[in-house]
C-alpha positions in Angstrom: 18.3 -7.2 -42.4 17.5 -6.2 -38.9 18.3 -8.8 -36.3 15.6 -10.0 -33.9 18.0 -9.2 -31.1 17.9 -5.4 -32.0 14.8 -5.0 -29.8 17.0 -5.8 -26.8 19.8 -3.5 -27.8 21.1 -0.9 -25.3 19.6 2.6 -25.5 22.5 4.6 -27.1 20.8 8.0 -27.0 22.6 10.7 -25.2 22.0 10.9 -21.5 20.1 14.2 -21.8 17.7 12.6 -24.3 17.1 9.6 -22.1 16.4 11.7 -19.0 13.9 13.8 -21.0 12.1 10.7 -22.2 12.0 9.4 -18.6 10.5 12.7 -17.4 7.8 12.5 -20.1 6.9 9.0 -19.1 6.5 10.1 -15.4 4.4 13.1 -16.4 2.2 10.8 -18.5 1.8 8.3 -15.7 0.9 11.0 -13.1 -1.2 13.2 -15.2 -4.3 11.9 -13.3 -4.8 12.7 -9.7 -5.8 9.8 -7.4 -9.3 11.2 -7.2 -9.6 11.3 -11.0 -8.2 7.8 -11.4 -10.7 6.5 -8.9 -13.6 8.3 -10.7 -12.4 7.0 -14.1 -12.3 3.4 -12.8 -15.7 3.6 -11.1 -17.2 5.1 -14.2 -16.4 2.0 -16.3 -18.6 -0.1 -14.0 -16.0 -2.9 -14.2 -14.1 -2.2 -11.0 -14.7 -2.1 -7.3 -12.4 0.1 -5.3 -11.2 -0.8 -1.8 -9.5 1.8 0.3 -7.0 0.9 3.0 -8.5 1.2 6.4 -6.0 3.3 8.3 -5.5 3.1 12.1 -6.6 6.2 14.0 -4.0 8.1 16.0 -4.2 8.4 19.7 -5.7 11.9 20.5 -3.3 14.3 22.3 -6.4 16.2 23.6 -9.7 14.5 24.2 -12.7 16.4 22.9 -15.5 17.2 25.3 -19.0 15.8 24.8 -17.9 12.1 24.8 -17.9 11.1 28.5 -18.0 7.3 28.1 -15.2 5.0 27.5 -15.3 1.9 25.2 -12.6 -0.7 24.6 -12.4 -2.8 21.4 -10.7 -6.1 22.2 -9.3 -9.0 20.2 -7.4 -12.0 21.4 -5.4 -14.8 19.7 -5.2 -18.1 21.6 -3.8 -21.5 21.5 -7.2 -23.1 20.9 -10.9 -22.7 21.4 -11.5 -23.9 25.0 -10.9 -21.2 27.6 -10.6 -23.8 30.3 -7.6 -25.4 28.7 -6.1 -23.0 26.2 -4.2 -19.7 26.6 -4.0 -16.2 25.2 -0.9 -15.6 23.1 -1.8 -12.1 21.9 -4.2 -9.4 23.0 -5.1 -6.1 21.3 -6.9 -3.2 22.9 -8.1 0.1 21.4 -9.8 2.5 23.9 -12.1 5.3 22.6 -14.6 7.8 23.9 -18.3 7.9 23.0 -21.5 9.5 24.2 -25.0 8.4 25.1 -26.2 8.7 21.5 -23.5 6.1 20.4 -21.4 8.7 18.6 -17.7 7.8 18.7 -15.2 10.5 19.8 -11.4 9.9 20.0 -9.0 7.0 20.3 -7.4 7.5 23.7 -5.2 4.4 24.3 -3.8 1.4 22.4 -2.1 -1.7 23.6 -0.9 -4.8 21.9 1.1 -7.6 23.5 2.3 -11.2 22.9 2.6 -13.9 25.5 4.6 -17.2 25.5 2.2 -20.0 26.4 3.1 -23.0 28.5 2.8 -25.3 25.4 4.1 -25.0 21.9 1.6 -23.1 19.6 -0.3 -25.7 17.5 0.6 -25.5 13.8 -3.0 -24.8 12.8 -3.0 -21.7 15.1 0.2 -20.5 13.6 -1.4 -20.9 10.1 -4.4 -19.0 11.2 -2.7 -16.1 13.1 0.8 -16.0 11.8 2.1 -16.2 15.3 5.0 -18.5 15.8 6.8 -19.9 18.9 9.8 -17.7 18.0 7.6 -14.6 18.1 6.3 -15.2 21.6 9.5 -16.6 23.1 10.2 -14.7 26.3 7.2 -12.4 25.8 4.6 -11.6 28.3 1.5 -9.3 28.2 1.9 -6.2 30.4 -1.0 -6.8 32.8 -0.6 -3.3 34.3 -1.1 -1.7 30.8 -4.1 -3.9 30.2 -5.6 -3.0 33.6 -5.0 0.7 32.9 -7.0 0.6 29.7 -9.8 -1.8 30.8 -10.3 -0.4 34.3 -12.0 2.8 33.2 -14.1 1.2 30.5 -17.8 1.4 30.5 -18.2 -1.1 27.7 -15.9 -3.8 26.2 -16.6 -4.8 22.6 -15.4 -8.0 21.0 -16.2 -9.5 17.6 -17.5 -12.7 19.1 -17.6 -11.9 22.8 -18.7 -15.4 23.6 -15.2 -16.5 22.7 -13.1 -13.6 24.0 -14.8 -13.0 27.3 -14.1 -16.4 28.9 -10.4 -16.2 27.9 -10.1 -12.6 29.2 -11.7 -13.4 32.6 -9.4 -16.4 33.0 -6.5 -14.0 32.3 -7.4 -11.2 34.7 -10.2 -10.3 37.1 -10.3 -6.8 35.6 -12.6 -8.2 32.9 -15.1 -9.9 35.2 -17.1 -6.9 36.4 -17.4 -5.2 33.0 -20.3 -4.7 30.6 -19.6 -6.6 27.3 -21.1 -6.3 23.9 -20.7 -8.5 20.8 -20.4 -6.9 17.4 -21.3 -10.2 15.7 -24.7 -10.9 17.4 -25.9 -7.5 18.6 -25.9 -5.7 15.2 -28.3 -6.6 12.4 -25.7 -6.8 9.7 -28.0 -8.5 7.2 -30.4 -5.7 7.6 -27.6 -3.3 6.7 -27.0 -5.3 3.5 -24.0 -7.4 4.6 -23.7 -10.9 3.4 -21.8 -12.2 6.4 -20.6 -11.2 9.9 -16.9 -12.2 9.7 -14.7 -9.1 10.1 -13.2 -9.6 6.7 -16.6 -9.5 5.0 -17.7 -6.4 6.9 -14.5 -4.6 6.0 -14.6 -5.5 2.3 -18.3 -4.8 1.9 -17.7 -1.4 3.6 -15.3 -0.6 0.8 -12.1 -1.1 2.7 -9.2 -3.6 3.3 -6.7 -3.8 6.1 -3.6 -5.6 7.2 -5.3 -8.3 9.2 -5.0 -11.0 11.5 -3.0 -9.3 14.2 -4.9 -8.2 17.3 -4.5 -4.4 17.3 -5.0 -4.3 13.5 -8.3 -6.1 13.8 -9.4 -3.8 16.7 -8.8 -0.7 14.5 -10.5 -2.4 11.6 -13.6 -3.1 13.7 -13.6 0.4 15.0 -13.6 1.7 11.4 -16.5 -0.6 10.5 -18.5 0.4 13.6 -18.3 4.1 12.6 -19.6 3.6 9.0 -23.2 4.3 8.1 -24.5 1.7 5.6 -27.5 0.1 4.0 -29.7 3.1 4.7 -29.8 2.3 8.4 -30.8 5.2 10.7 -28.0 4.6 13.1 -24.3 3.7 12.6 -23.4 0.2 13.7 -21.8 1.3 17.0 -24.9 3.3 18.0 -27.1 0.2 17.3 -24.6 -2.0 19.3 -24.6 0.4 22.3 -28.4 0.5 22.4 -28.6 -3.3 22.2 -26.1 -3.7 25.0 -28.4 -1.7 27.3 -31.4 -4.0 26.9 -32.0 -7.0 29.1 -32.4 -10.4 27.5 -33.7 -13.7 28.9 -32.3 -17.2 28.5 -34.9 -20.0 28.6 -33.9 -23.5 29.3 -36.3 -26.2 27.9 -35.4 -28.8 30.5 -36.8 -32.3 30.0 -38.1 -31.5 26.6 -39.3 -34.7 24.7 -36.5 -36.1 22.7 -38.6 -36.6 19.6 -39.2 -32.8 19.5 -35.6 -31.8 19.3 -35.8 -31.0 15.6 -38.7 -28.6 16.4 -36.5 -26.8 19.0 -33.5 -26.7 16.6 -35.6 -25.2 13.9 -36.8 -22.5 16.2 -33.2 -21.6 17.2 -32.7 -23.5 20.4 -29.2 -24.9 21.1 -28.1 -27.9 23.1 -26.1 -27.5 26.4 -24.6 -30.7 27.8 -24.2 -29.1 31.2 -20.4 -28.9 31.1 -20.4 -25.1 30.9 -22.5 -24.6 34.0 -25.8 -24.2 32.3 -28.6 -26.7 32.8 -28.4 -29.8 30.6 -31.1 -28.8 28.2 -32.1 -27.1 25.0 -31.9 -23.3 25.4 -32.6 -20.0 23.6 -32.0 -16.4 24.4 -34.7 -13.8 23.6 -35.5 -10.2 24.2 -37.4 -9.5 27.4 -40.5 -8.5 25.5 -40.5 -11.8 23.7 -40.4 -13.9 26.8 -44.2 -14.6 27.2 -44.5 -15.6 23.6 -41.7 -18.0 23.8 -43.0 -19.6 27.0 -46.3 -19.9 25.2 -44.7 -21.8 22.4 -43.0 -24.2 24.8 -46.2 -24.9 26.7 -48.2 -25.5 23.6 -45.8 -27.2 21.2 -43.2 -28.9 23.4 -44.5 -29.6 26.9 -48.3 -29.6 26.0 -49.1 -28.4 29.5 -50.3 -25.0 30.4 -48.6 -24.9 33.7 -45.1 -25.8 32.4 -42.6 -23.4 33.9 -39.1 -23.9 32.4 -36.1 -22.2 34.1 -35.2 -18.7 32.9 -32.2 -16.4 33.5 -32.3 -12.6 32.9 -29.1 -11.2 31.4 -27.6 -7.8 31.1 -24.4 -6.7 29.4 -22.6 -7.5 32.7 -23.7 -11.1 32.5 -23.8 -12.0 28.8 -20.9 -13.9 27.3 -19.2 -14.4 30.7 -17.2 -17.4 31.7 -19.0 -20.0 33.7 -17.2 -20.8 37.0 
């Protein structure tokens, strides 16, 4: 009778026979090319394929026809308040582009860690993977940052309202720059995306990446901005660049009746308690061509007075998202 342990017995075939069997197994496993395997999986309708989003190399020679310079920026910080918290990592990817919003070459990359004046909170370490040991004795090379940011025509951040105040507190080189936000200034839902978080955008573009380090996230955002999707006429970066060139207007509904706050909220107004330098009021930001219609709404539905003249502030890419001083 054959023992149940026979199945675990050592292979006693001659070495040449074992080697031939191993070669046969390898040939069988590699008989399909990567392209054929992908096509076979997709044809079943049961698999969704994600490709790794690779970082682009820095160009040794910059192609002509892309005279403008953009910088994608990402920061990791000790918290949410730029007045109290500190940058612990910054990532910068500089690239060329033209007036049509076509991306050219990557021309510079920088990533750096910095030891803060306090211990990194545990929730920040869980989120970013950055520990006190990693930043011990580290400091961001401000000269390298200035060399990349100084020539930039546009700085792009995925939530510029968060990153810009931190960066302006870190260095004045960020203060006089035009900024664009790849969350709020691209119509992602119109492109068929279900969310605006970078992870969603990458996955729904058919990619994955090694995230949550600053430079990795910068390259991931660059890859997403280059992709055409959802039948849109323009790639995301071209849409973002055009949006950054348009003026917008912030309207402050000061002294609005308290019992109409839900009406304002439903229309998209947000509350400012005055601590950030804005008037203490409900406020909204609209395109310049929408200003008169919005003032009409306030006069008719909120103030109920045709002469009401709430304060307004016109904003360009040089003003939007900036830190309040």
